[in-house]
N, C-alpha and C positions, 0 to 999 in steps of 0.2 A: 185406217179411219183418220181425218185430217186432223189438227186440233187446232183452235181458235183460243187467242184471251180477249179478252173483252174488259177494258177498262174503262169507267165512267165516273162522272161526277155532275152535280149541281150546285147553283148558288143562289144567294137571294141576297139583294142589295137594299136591305131594310129588314129582312126576316119576320115578318112577310115583307115583301116590297117586291119591285121588278126581277124575275129571276129568269134562268135558263140554264139547260144542259149542256154536257157535250159527253159524247162518248167515241170510242175509235176502237176497231177490231183488227187483231195484229196476227199473222202467222206465226205459231207456236217454233215453228221450224227453222226459220229464217229470220223472224223479227219483221220482216215487210208490214208497212201499214197497209192493210188491206180495203178499210171503209172508215170514214169518219162522219159522225153524225152531230149535229148542234141546232138548237133551236131556242127562241125568247118565248115563253109560255106565260108572259104578264104578270100578275101580281102573284105571289107563292112562297111558300116556306122552302128553306133550304133542304128540308128531309122530302118534301113532293116533288122538287127539282131533281133531287139526287135517282129516286124511284123513275122518273121519268127518263133520265139519262139511262137507268139500267134497262129498261123497257126499250129503248132507241138503240142500244148497242146489241142485246139480244135478237131483237129482229134483224139488224143490219148482218148478224153472222149467221141468221137463219136463211136470210136470202142468199148468202154467199155459198152455204151447203147446209143444208137441212138435216144431213146426217152427222155433223163434225161434232167431235167433243168441244165444249167450251168452257175455258176457265174464266170466270169473271173474279176481276180484281178492282176493289172499291177502299177509299179511304175513309167510308162510313163506316162505322162499326154497327150503328145501329142495322143499315140495310143487310149487310153482310149476315149479322147473326139472327135477323129475323128471317131470311130467305134460305139460311141453311136448316130453319127448324128448331133452333136453339131458344130462342127468344120470342115470346106471344106479340102479336101486332094488336096493339089495344087504340090506337087512334084510329076514329073513323075516316079520317082521308087518306092514309095507308093501306088500309084493308083493300079496296079496289084495285089499287096500284099494284101490290105484291101478288094479288090473283091473277092480274094481267100478265106479270112477269113470269108466274110459274106456269102461264099456257103457253108460250113462245115454243119452247122445245121440252121435250119430255125432261124429269127430274133426273134420269139416269145419266144424262148428256152433259148435267151442268154442274159443276162445283163453284164453291163461294170461299174467298180469303182475303181479310183485311191486308193493305200495305199503308205504310206511311204516307203522308200527304205530300211528303217531297218526292215521292216517286211516282205522283198521279200528274204529274206537270201536263201531261198533253191533252186528258180531257178537262183538266181545269182551265185550261188558255182555251179549249174550245167553249165551253161555259162562258168564260168572261167576253169572248168574241160575240158569241149570241146576243148578252146582256147589251154589249155596246152596239150593235146592230139594232137592238130593240129599240135604245133609247135615242137612233137617228130615225127610228120609224123605219127601219129597213129588216128583211129578211137576212137571216146568215148566208153567205155565200160561200161555198168551198173552194174557187176560184181566187177567193182574196184572201184565203185562209192562211195565216202563218204559224197556226201552234204546233205543228211538226217540228219545223224548225226551229223555232222557239224552245221547244219543249228539249231537243238535242242540244243545245247550245248551250243551256240550263245544265245540263246533265255533264258535258264536257268540261264545263268550267269548277265543278264539284271537287273540292280536294280531296285527294285520296287518303284512305285512312293509314296511318304509318304506325310503326311498333311491333313487337313480336307478336305470333299467332297467338290467339287467347280470346275468351268470350266477353270477357270483360274489358280488355284492351281495342278490340275491333268495335265494340259497340261504344265504348266512351268515346273512340276516334269519331264515330260517325255521329253521335250525338253533338260533339263539338262543331263539326261540319256542318250540321244543321242551324245550329246556333248563330254560326256565322254568316250564313247565309241569310237568315232571317234580320242580322243586323245590318247587312250589307245593301237589303231592299226596305229598310227604313228611311223615311223623309229626313232630310239634314236636322232639322230641327226639333225631331220628334224624340222625346226622352227615351230611354233604355229603361224600361219596366216590366215585371214576368209577364204580363200579357199584354199582347198588342193588338191591335185592330188589322184583322187582315186586308189588304186592299180591296176592295170591291167586292166583299162578300158578307158583309154583316156578321161576324162571328168573331170570337176570341180565339187565339192561338195560343198554346203554353211553350214557354222554352224548354227544352230538352234539357233533361238531368242524367247523368252517366250512373248513377247508383240511388236513388229517392228509396232508403231502406226504411222501414218502419220498426219500432221496436215491439218485443213479442210483448203480448199482455201478460200482467201478472196476478198470482191470488187464482182462487179458484179450485178445484179438484184433477189433480192429474188423470190421464189418461192411464189404460194398462199399459203401454209403453213409455209412460214416464212425460208424458206430455200434456200440459194444460190445454184447455181449450181455447182456443184462439179465436176471437170473433171477427166476424166479418167486417172487411175494410172498405169505404166508399160509398157516401151518402148517394141516392137516387136525386136526380134533379127534377123540379116538379114539373110535372104533364104539361106540354103546351109551350115550354121555353126551352125545347132543343134536346139536344144531346153531348154527353160527354163522349169525347173521342177516346177513349184508353185503350190502347193495346194490351192484350194480356199480359199480366206481368212476366217479365222474361227472366226465369230463374229467381223470380222474388219470393224465396222462402222465408220462413220466421224463424228465429232459434227456438228449439223445443225449449219449455220450462222443465227446472229440476226437481228432482223429486219424484215421490211414489214408488209404487211397485210395479216394475214391468213385469211382462209376461212373454213366455218365450216367442210364443208364435202369434198372439194376440196383435190385431190392429184395430188402432182408432181412427173413425175418419177424420178429417180434416177439415174445416169450412172452407167454403169456396170464398175466394177475394173478391173484392167488386163487386157491387150492385149493378142490376140492368138500367141503363139509362131510359129517361120515358121518351117518347117521340113526340114531336110537334114542331118545333121551327130550327133555331139554331143549336150551335154546339159547341163545346168547347173540344178542341183535337190537342189533346196532351200526346208530347212525346214519349215513347215507351222507356221506362226505367232501361239501360242498356248495361247487361251482364250483373245488376243491382243485387249481386248475393248478399246471404249475412251466414255469419259464422254459425256451425252447429254446437250446441250445447255438449257439455260432458257430464258425465255422474250417472248413474241407474244400472242395471244389472243387464247383460244381455241377454239375445235368445237365440235360438237355432235358427239355422238358414240366413243370417246377417238381419236379424229383425230386431224391433225395437229392443234397447237394452242399455248397459255400462259402455260409454265410449273406452277405448283403449287409448294408451298411451300415444303420444304424437308418430307421425312415422319419422324414422330415419333418412340422413340425406340419400340414401340410395333408391328408398320408396318414393321419394319425391321426384328424383331424378327420371323415374321410371313412368311417373304420372305425367312430369313435363313432356316427356319423349313421346307417350302415348297422344297427348292432347296437340303435340305439333305436328305430327305425323298426320293426326286428322284432319288439322288445317289445312295443310298442304294438299291433301288427297282433295279435300272438299273445294278448295280453290283451284283445282286442275281440273273439275268438273266441267263440260262446258255448260252455260248459261242456256235456258229453253227460250229466252227470249232476246237474243242478241240483236242489237239495232245496228246496219252497217255504216261505218263513217262515223262512228264515234271514237273520238280519240283518247278518252277517259274510261276507265272500267264500267263497262255496261251494266244495266241493270241486272240484278243477280235473279232475277225471275224467282220462281214460287221454290218455297224451301222443300227439301225430303223431310216429311214429319213421320216420325215414328209413333204410332199411338201403342202404346204398352199395356198389354191385359195380362196379369197374372191369372193364371189357370184359375178354376172354380174348386172348390174345399175336397180333399180327398178323405178316407178314415182316419188319417194321420194328424189332418189340419186341427180339427178341435182338440186333439190330445196334447198339441204343441210337440210334436217330437221333430228332429231332425229328419228332414227327407230331402236328399239331394238328387245327383245323378248315380250314385255308387250303391242305392239301396234297392229296395222290393220292388221300385217303379210303380205305385199304387194307381189303380183308374180315378175315377170321379166318383164319389158317394153320389146317393141320391139328391142329396141338397147340391152338391156341386156341379149336377148336370141341369137342375133347376136354375141355378145362378148362371151357368151357360146359356140356356134359353134366353134368361132376361137381358144378358147384355146385348145377344144377338139381336134382340129385338130394337134395344137401344141403338145400337150401331147402324142398323136398316133405318131407322128414322131420322137418323142424320145423314144418311147418306153419302157421307165423303170418303169410304174407303175404297182405295183401287186395287189393293193386293192382300195377301195374307202369308205370312211367315211365322214358322213354328218350330218351337224346340222339339227334338226327337220323342222325347219321355211321353207316355201313355197321358198322362193328365194334360198334357198342354195340347197335343195331337186331338183328345177328344172334344177339349174347349175350343180349338179352332175348327174343328169340324162342325160345330153345333152354329158357329157363325157363317162359315162358308155356304153351309146348305141355305141359309136364311138370305144370304147376299149373293149366291149366284157364282161364286168365286171359287179357284182352288187354292189349295193349300201348298206351299213351298216348304220343306223341311230344312231347316238351318240347324247343324249339329253346334254351331258356336253360341247358341241361344239356350244351350243346357244350363240346367241349375249345378251351384259348385258340388262336388264330391266330397261329401263329410268322413268319407273312411269309416273307423270303427263306430263314429258316432251314429251312423245311418239309423233311423227307428228309435232313438234313445230320446229321451227328455232332457231337459237342460240340468235337471238335478240328479239323473242317472248319470249323465257325463262328468258331473262336479264329484260324485260319490267314487265313480271309477278310474278315471283320468285327472283326478285335480291338476297336476303339475302341467299335463299338456294342456289344459284348459286355459290355465292362467298365462300359459306361454301363448296361447292364440289369443287371447284377449289383451295381450300386450304389444303384438306384433303382426300387421297384416303379412308378414313375411311366413308366419308361423303355418302347419300345416295340420288339421286334426289328427287325431291318433290312427296309426295304421297306414299312413301315405295318403291322406285325402288331398284337397287342392286348396291351397292359401287364398286369401282372398286378394293377394297381389298378383297371383296366377289369373285368378279369374277376371281381373281388372285388363290385365295384359290379353286375355282373350276377347273379353268383351269391346276392347278398344278396336282389335283388328276385325273384329265382326261388326263393327259400326262402321268402319271404313268400308268394308266390302259392301254393306248394304246403301249405304249413302251414295256410293258409284251406280250401284244397280237401280235405285230407284228415285235417282235425282229429279226432284221437282213432283213427286208424286207422295199420297198420304197411303201409308203400308201399316197395317196391323201386324205386330209382332206380340205373338202368344208364347210367354215365355213364365220365368219364375222370379222369386223373391231377388235372390242378389243379382242377377242380370238386370233387372229394372231399377234396381237402387245403384248399380255400379252405373249404367247410364246416364241416369240422373246425378251422380257425383261428379259426374267426368264433365258434364254439361254446365254445372256450376263452377267446378274448378274447386271443388270442396275436398278436404283430407278424407283419406280412407277411414277414420273411425266416425266420420259422418255416418255410416253403413249403420252404426247402431243405433242411431237418433231418428231414424225414420220408421213410420208405419205404415205397411202396406198390407191390404186386407184381400182376402179370397177373390177372386172376380172383380178387382177393382180396375179403374183405367187411369194411366197417367199419359203425357205426351210430351215429346222433344222436338222443336223444328231445328233443322240444320241448314245453316245458309251457306251460298256459294263463296263467302268469305271468310269462312272459319268461324263464324259466329253462331253460339246455338242459343235457343231459346226453351226454356221449360215452360210448357205451356198450361198443363195440368200435372196434379199428384194425387194419387189415392181417391179417385170420384168414385163413390159406391152407388151416388143416388137411382140409379137403375135398378138396386136391389131392392129399394126401400118402396 
């Protein structure tokens, strides 16, 4: 099956004002531009123009091959989230356009992803060419268009990120590059202010930041894992005045509050960050925080399975060196992976293409889960309980509604295979078993509660809490060994599923470890995360080694 990439954009000079759209169809295998579409549409808003660009791009892809798989990439978070089914469409002008876009191709053939505005130059220039032509009273002419050449020139001139591999370093370098580009395009007499008008588009553009952290809320009642409830951040703009295009927080977790009595296996839901913007006209396109991680809090009491509890003492130099080695190896591996959308003739690094996105699903409850017992890969291998099977069906329905999963990979343990099977049956996909996704082996602690372990093996438990190198009693697996295994498994899966969205059905410690490595957080952060049964998290891995934590411990589908 052929695969196309559709990039679309729209703009309005006045918002509402004279408007136009642009869209381009690209061969995903070769990077060749296959079709361009642009049109002046009269007076309209940015959002209407963006939807018109989406429709034109989908129709152009259908005309080339009605059976092709299509990846739509836009810098409008509003359109991407609405067409993905995650946000409601409330504005009356948007509903018929969204319905028209949905009818062009079967939903199973189309996926949607957000990308930064700086990477949508081709479609943006087409939209501006269409508006320029409309101002002259003419129709846009493909033969007169220089959008593709100009977009390539802009990309070739972009500075390459420098510095050692790492999420924060690479993200900050890209943010600085985007800021430099913004300043270079400003007029000589224009003051340097945080928000500057984007030329010809009637919108506000935010200069990027590389760390935009927010302090954790204080006060309130701590959760079972020792974390205080954190209120959602981000006010919703007034309807009719456009959208804020904030990228999902890239690893933007907040430090847990201290205090409270943790539960060995209890997980508290963490509220989502960032309210859904309203529809209508203009928007703010904020550059996402690049690698803006926050430190984990310390204190509390740990739980089995690496769940919320007391943070151990900081890792030694050997542990830090091993973590750095794992992360650098992953960065080199990802950077060596061919991009899915190269453009012939580019002298600078090409568009990184779609990331490998891992949607991380913890298995549903087993009989041991509510009892908060250690349940790793060395124990009885329990199956799901009736509650767990119901949770698996609910998460399957939620993932089917989103429609973005392209493959399923699961741990070999019974509870993950059963959970993955429920999702696979709903999505019509096969399940690939990956041994690297298995849970940590907790040795002689398997099946025991935290209190029972402290009673029977107090010295071993204290040592385990103090060092990620320590193994549970009886020769179990240390957290350092688990991290080493998970880094290798991550590298393998990134290579195998480059540019695709993959569901990984696994366990508490593997999921927390993948999130920890993506954030560059220390090993003790494992004890400061809450992860509920059948919860969803997500991490995206880009071609330059940068990682973005998109979601953590989402249980909205279970309520």
